[in-house]
N, C-alpha and C positions, 0 to 999 in steps of 0.2 A: 608581882614579884618581880620586879626586871634583877639585872647581874646589876650589880654594883660597879660603879666607874673604875674604883681600884683594884679589882677582879681581872685576872688575861681572860683572853678569848681562848672559850672553850670549844668542845663537841657539840653542836647545835642538837637537840633531844628534847623530846619530846618530853614535860613533866611534869606529874601525876601527883594523886595519893593516893595511897594503898593500908589502909588502915590509918594507925599514927605516923608512919614512914611516907616521905618525899621519895620518891624516884622518879626514874629518868630512862628511855630508853632511846636511842642512837635514830635520830630519820631515815638512815638509809635501813632499820628494821623495819621503819612500820609500813603498816598499805592506807589504812584509815581508820577512823573513826568514831562508834556509833553509840546509838541508845542500845541494853540490852536485849538481845534474840533469848529467844525460846528457849529455855536448856532442857535437855532431857539427860536424865543421870546415867552414868558410865559404873554398870559393877565392877569390883578388884582394880579397883583405882587410890591413889592416896586421896587426903581429904583432900585436901588442894584443886581436883581433879573436880572440879563442880559438872560438867557430861561433857555433850556437846549441843552443840547448836547448829545450824543451816545458815550455810555464810553465802551468800550468791551461789546458792545453788553447792553451795560444797562440804558437808561433812564436818565442824571442826572438833579439836577438841577445844574448853574452856575451863581456864586454869585461872583459883581465883589467886592474885598477886597477894593480895594481904591474908588469908591462912599461909601461902608456901612461905614468906618471909618472916612473918611472926608469929605464926601455928593456931590463929585465931580470925575470926570471918567477920568483916567488915561492910556496912554498907558498901554493895554498888552502883555506882552510878551510867557507868561508861561501858562501853568494851573498847579494847583496843586491838585490833588486826596485826598479826606481826609476820613477818619472814622465818620461814626455818628451813633445815636443809629438809623436815619431810612436809615439808606443806605448813599451812598457814593457822593457826594459834589465834584465838581468841580470847584475851589478857581480862579478867573483872578489874575493874579499881575502880577508887576515887571519884571525886574530882575532876580533869581535866588540867592543868593550872598554865598552858601552853609552851610554846617550842621558846624555851631557854639555852645558853650557854652557858653549860654545865665544867666548871675546870675540875678539873683532875689532872695529877700528879704522872697520872700514869705508872704507878708501882701497884702491883697488888692490894689489897683491905690487908691489912691483921687482921686474923682470924679473933681476937679478942671484940673488933670493931664489933661484928658478926654478930655474936650471942649463937642463938642458932640456927640463924639462916646461912646454909650449904654453902660453903665459901667459892664453889663450880658456878653461882648464879648471877655470882658478882663484880662487873671488871673492875672498880672501881668506887670509890667511895670520892664523889666531888662534893663540892658548894655552891650554892647559891645564898646573897648575900648572907655568908656564914652560917650557912643552915645543909647541915650534911645531908649528901641526898646521893643517892643509892646508883649506881647505873647499871641496872641490867645489861645481862648475856642472852638476848631471849631464842638463840638457839642453841642453849646449853638446861633450858628450864625445862622443859620436858621429858622425863627417863624415857630409858626404851621399855620399860615393862607399860609404862602405860600407853605407849606409841601401840604398843602389842595387844593390851586389851579394846583398844580403838580398831587395829585391824581385824581383830578376830569378831566384830559386828562388819564385817564390811560383807554388802550380798552382792554376790555372782555376779554375775551381768550375760 
């Protein structure tokens, strides 16, 4: 799915499936992509938090993007490690479609377009070949209470 020749140049983003949704993250937020890692459940967190994995020796939260945005679990075929203000997070996603230019007019998406997905998670609704793409804000995807639950598991050194 290459960008349309008529489409204006957009932000270079990693585009992936999250259930029925097409999503993107700006490349500057992406650390790496990988096969799913072993994940350990984390009690006291919302359903979209799959748990914690060990990513390059660091305990890392795992967020199910399809469940976060759409409420229902979907097949997970890849993890996308992203930068946040509090450390890396692994996004459990479907198929990765590659790096694409995602055109977005910069305006905040209209709440009616997002349905149940919290507007704070989505920077813009862009397009690739007239298909809507949710441009995610990775630094805002993990609520404070989830970070607190993860911190409570930290083992003192």
